[in-house]
Steps between C-alpha positions, in 0.01 A plus 500: 500500500683812367483811715297788332735776375521817696383676182169314521469582868566873430239497204236330719571749778494788246160389353347475847653832630422700175147368506443572855681842542530623135821584306573818684420354845740223445872517554772255388599439860124383572516257208837372611388460856178325404710258292743438783782644289754767560405831324804495294411157342198677329741653254650155420167423339347824389664813364229732646170519691331553168648176351381313800154666475469398126590142597248512787224616254586199265461272795180662616369465142577133501296463819190666344367183370471613138537137403150424606389742215644256248374172654259382225349230732229761591304764315687827455260720700518258787879527490493876498266507802712248686805704430354817635352297803848385570627863501219623709540215760871573530415865593216413732708233666764765578245730657516758213864590587643459156401581153632378172874556475470597146256784590679586815825561306310673210376762743805516709812464296454512127559873470835459668649196340491410141623146580193441728258678278592265219475195720153606617383564140639154389312336805181670404539400134554147607192490715288679230623260242391199713162650562460593133579144393225365726268764378575411128414139593183609658407699194573204267286275721213756509513552868535877439362719224672472168605869489684495839854628441712254722802732524307809612282300734796339656661838559169625647485190732847568632435868553173427672665251723771744612238761578302245692807410699549868587152527644509172679828593679361852584183367647632163623189351338436248222209719376718628211563142389134421509447794264787385279350149466148620449596754222752270330308179488150622500536802258823526318554133404137413453 
């Protein structure tokens, strides 16, 4: 079996470290140490901390289970609920110690790095697009009202989710998630 590349190790380490400590709280040495690599090897694979962060954001996005939003074997509103339940459970399982890396970077880094700002915006567009596609399907199937705007609603859901994460982390409580699910599935998407 081929040995994973040191780049893959560094990227996995970067994702974990950025998600745990934030962009500014993470140093290249910490990423390299966690990957079991010398600090200098980092620059064999990434030109900068920002480039590594952009790649880590892409990897993080791939792990957000957006694919479940497109799985047509179940109704679209059920897929949307399961998607947000997956995200909620991940936060609860980590004892409310991490938020969404998109949101974390959006509030911490985007004013200081155009490269990261662009990557966060692309990540949010992708997530909004996946949600909007499921909402379009729900509207077509009559599961939501005919005048629902899927794009605006998807952006609202993402924004409401990010705000719920902030409260959940601040209070170390799932109460914000309960409010999110109640408002979204009993009011907004009724």
